[in-house]
FIRO-340346 format. One line per 8 residues: their letters; for each residue y, x, z of C-alpha. Coordinates in steps of 0.5 Angstrom, whole numbers. Each point is the difference from the previous one (the first is absolute). Layout:
# FIRO-340346
A) Y/X/Z; ...
//
This chain:
# FIRO-340346
XXXXXXXX) 191/259/246; -1/-6/1; -7/-1/1; 1/6/5; 6/-3/4; -4/-7/1; -5/4/4; 4/3/4
XXXXXXXX) 4/-6/2; -6/-3/1; -3/6/4; 6/0/4; -2/-6/2; 7/-3/-2; -4/-6/-4; -4/-4/4
XXXXXXXX) -7/1/-2; -3/-5/4; -5/-4/-5; 2/-6/-1; -4/-7/-4; 3/0/-7; -2/-3/-6; -2/6/-4
XXXXXXXX) 1/-3/-6; 7/-1/1; 0/7/2; -3/3/-6; 5/-5/-5; 6/3/4; -2/7/-1; -1/-1/-7
XXXXXXXX) 5/-4/-2; 5/6/3; -3/6/-4; 1/-5/-5; 6/3/-3; -3/8/1; 0/4/-7; -7/1/0
XXXXXXXX) -1/-8/2; 4/-5/-5; -3/1/-6; -7/-1/2; -4/-6/0; -1/-2/7; -5/-5/2; -1/-3/7
XXXXXXXX) -6/-4/3; 2/-1/7; -5/-4/4; 4/-3/7; -2/4/5; 2/1/7; -1/7/3; 3/3/7
XXXXXXXX) 3/6/-3; 6/5/0; 4/-2/-5; 3/6/-2; -6/3/-1; -4/-5/-5; 7/0/-4; -1/8/0
XXXXXXXX) -7/-1/-3; 2/-5/-4; 6/4/-3; -3/6/-1; -6/-3/-3; 4/-3/-6; 5/5/0; -6/5/-2
XXXXXXXX) -4/-5/-4; 7/-1/-4; 1/7/-1; -7/1/-2; 0/-5/-6; 7/5/-2; 4/-6/2; -1/-5/-5
XXXXXXXX) -8/-2/1; -4/-6/5; 1/0/7; -5/-5/3; 2/-2/8; -6/-4/3; -1/-2/8; -6/-3/2
XXXXXXXX) -5/-1/5; -7/4/0; -4/-3/6; 5/2/7; 4/5/-4; 6/-1/-4; 0/4/-7; 6/2/-4
XXXXXXXX) -2/3/-7; 5/3/-5; -3/1/-6; 4/3/-7; -2/1/-7; 2/8/1; -5/6/-1; -3/-1/7
XXXXXXXX) -1/6/5; -6/5/-2; -6/-1/5; 1/8/2; 7/-2/2; -2/-6/5; -3/4/6; 7/3/1
XXXXXXXX) 6/-5/-2; 1/-3/6; 2/7/3; 7/2/1; 3/4/-5; -6/-2/-5; 3/-3/-6; -3/-1/-7
XXXXXXXX) 8/0/-3; 4/5/-3; 6/-2/4; -4/-3/6; 2/2/7; -8/-2/2; 3/-5/7; 0/-7/-4
XXXXXXXX) -8/0/0; 0/4/7; 4/-5/3; -4/-7/-3; -6/4/4; 4/0/7; 2/-5/-1; -7/-4/-2
XXXXXXXX) -3/4/6; 6/-2/5; -2/-8/-2; -7/2/2; -2/-1/-7; -1/5/-6; 1/3/-7; -4/2/-6
XXXXXXXX) 1/0/-8; -5/-2/-5; 0/-2/-8; 4/-7/-2; -3/-5/-5; 7/1/-3; -2/8/-1; 4/3/4
XXXXXXXX) 0/1/8; -1/-4/5; 2/1/7; -3/-5/6; 3/0/7; -5/-4/4; 4/-3/7; -3/-4/5
XXXXXXXX) 1/-7/1; 3/-2/7; -4/-3/5; -1/-8/-1; 4/-4/5; -3/-2/6; -6/6/-2; -2/4/6
XXXXX) 0/7/-1; -6/1/4; -6/-5/1; 0/-5/6; -6/0/4
//
């Protein structure tokens, strides 16, 4: 319900959706802090490895991505496992990775995981990962799922870095 309200609010443009230069690590840390009291998150071992990265983005969408991925990871561990959130650079991209030590995602389910109403959870509604995919694409990025070294799932969101200050978008003659 909360997800639907936020998406509806954003779609009605009552929220300023103009990209802003933000400290991405601060946005990620804030989203995780807000989730910490959630019943599925509070007993998890949460680890943060966040590089300081400036990003041009819409903070609401980045918070949505982090919130859904951390909550999914915590739920996958039964609310008592290990969840690691990493933020770093990979070339000209920013990579947000969320690992867990849950059961992982079967390879056969991965291709459709980001489609609306697709879920691997008996009580899931199939909107969380759909929202992650939509937000990532809206920000010029993408998302994929794989296997984590922790033994569970690894969700990776890749977003473009902003152009460097003084850099030209087109080469000068």
